[in-house]
N, C-alpha and C positions, 0 to 999 in steps of 0.2 A: 077526913081531910080530902078534898077533891084533888084529882091528879093535876100534874103540872103540864103547862103547854110546852111544845117543842122549843120555843124561844126561852122559856124559863129554865128548861133543862140545859140549853146551850150556855146561858148566863152562869148557872151554877157550876158547870164543868169548866168554863173559862176562869171563873174566880178561884176554883180549887187548883187547877193545873198551873195557873199563873199567880200563885199565892204570894210570891215575893214582891209583886207590884200592888200599889194602892189604887183601886179603881173607884171613880165616881161615875155618875150617869154619863157625863160627857166622854170620858176616856173609854168607858165600856162600850158606848154606842158604836165607836169605830171598830172595835174588835168583833162585835156580833152583828154588824150591819143593820142597825136600826137607828131611828132618830134619837137624839138625846132625851126628848120628851118620852118616847117609847121605852127607852132604857130606864128612865127614872120610874116609870109606872111599874115595870117588871121588878126593879130593885125594891121599891116600896112594898109591893105585894109579897115578895119573898121574905122581906124583913118582918112584915106584919105576921107572917106565918111561922116565924121563928127560925127560918132556914139561914138567915143572914144576921150578922151583927154589924153595927155601924159606928162610925166615929166622925165627929165634925172637926175639920181643920179650917179655920177662917170661915168663909162662906160655903165651902164645899163639904159634902158628906161623902165619906168613903165607906165601902162595904167589903166584908170578907165572909166566907162561909162559916156558919156557926157549928164548928166541929165538936163542941162540947155537948150539943144536942144529939140525942140518939137517932131521932128521925132524920136529921140532916146528914149525919154520918152514914146511915144506911142508904139514904137517897144517893149520895155521892158514890157509894160502893156500887149500887145498881147502875148508875149512869156509866161508870168506868167499865163494868162488865158488858153492858149493852154496846158501848163504843167499840170494845175489842171484838165482840162477836160480829158486829156490823162491818167494821173496817179492817180487821186483822185476823179473820177466821182461819186463814191458811197458817198463820204463824202460831195461833193458839194451839192447833193440833201438831204443828211441826216440832214444837218445843215441849209437848206435854210430859214426856218422860223426865224432863229436867225439873219439873215443879216439885218433885219430892226432895230434891237437893237444895233448892233455893227458897228464900223467903219472899223475894220480890223479883219480877222479871218485866222489863219495859223494852219494847222494840221501838226504835226511832231512826231518824236519818233518812237518807235518800231511798232506802229499800221500801219504805212505805209511801213515799211521795212520788218517786220516779223509778220504779223497780227495774225497768230495762236499762237505765243509765247507771244504776248503782254499782259500785265496785265491790261492796261488801255488805254484810248484815250487821248493823249496829244494834247491840243489845246490852242494856244495863242489868246487871245481876247483883242481887244482894243476898249474901249467904254467910253462914258461920265459917270461920277459918278451917274448921275440921272437915268441911265439905269440898275444899279446894281440889283435892285429887279427883273426886267423883265429877265435879263440874268440868275440870279440864279434860277428863276422859270423854265425857259426853260431847264436848265441843270438837275434840279431835276426831271422834267417830262421825259426827255430823258433817264435818268438813270433807270427809272422804266421799260423801254422796251429794252434797249441795253444790250447785253451780257457782255460787259466790261464797267466799269464806266468811265465817262468823268473826266479827270484831267485838269481843266482849269488853265491857267496862265492869270490872269486878270490885265490889264494895262489901265491907262488913256492915253490920247494923250501926256501929259507931261511926264508920266512915260516912255513911249516907246522911246521918244526922248532922255531922260536922260540916259536910259539904253543902247541904241545903241551908244550914245556918249562915255559912259564910258566902252564900249565893254563888257557888261554883257554876260558871256559865254552861259547862258541858252537862252537868247533872240537871240544872234548871231547864235546859233545852230539851233533854230527854223527857222530862216530865211534861213540859209545856206542849211539845209537838208529837210526842210518842203515844203509843197505846200500851196500857198496862195489861199484860198477859196473865199475871199471877200475883197474888199477895195484895189484893185490893185493900183489905182491912189493915194490913201491916203498913202499907204506904200511907193510908189516911192517918194512922196513928203517928207516924213519923212527921208528917206535915203538921198535924195538930200540935205537936211539941215544938215546932220551930216557927210557927206563924203567929204574928201579932201585929198590931198597928205600931 
């Protein structure tokens, strides 16, 4: 299978990270800054290659990432890893000791958009309740050396599934606008279980 174009990658990442919305060519074109015709071409190409599934509502066709497909799943995983390495490399290394305690870590908020103006470091952490003590210890130690305090949103696996299903705005925003630092496959698995037309 030939490799994807940068725009196709952007479309896949947008559809995955904003899974709670239904996108057609028109609505997607505004998100990824291309014409509706260009968006339709990209969507049809990705659909043809099995990376997307579609559903028709009236005259519009809506698309979602085909997370049942192994290739699609791994493509999204690779895109999330690339995005974190490219846009959040500092945070990837800053929190690396935490990854053995948590299942998923997503950094989001003003710290990644406007770091100088940010008041704190927003991070969504998903972990087993048994790891609570270790996670809190890590955060308190980091807060002694970081210039801005860590503001964690702590979730269990059950919490994250429930909150994504009920479309909790804070959790959806973290996924939509943040960078996944750890637990790519686990996050994709959670989204796979809560996404549908």
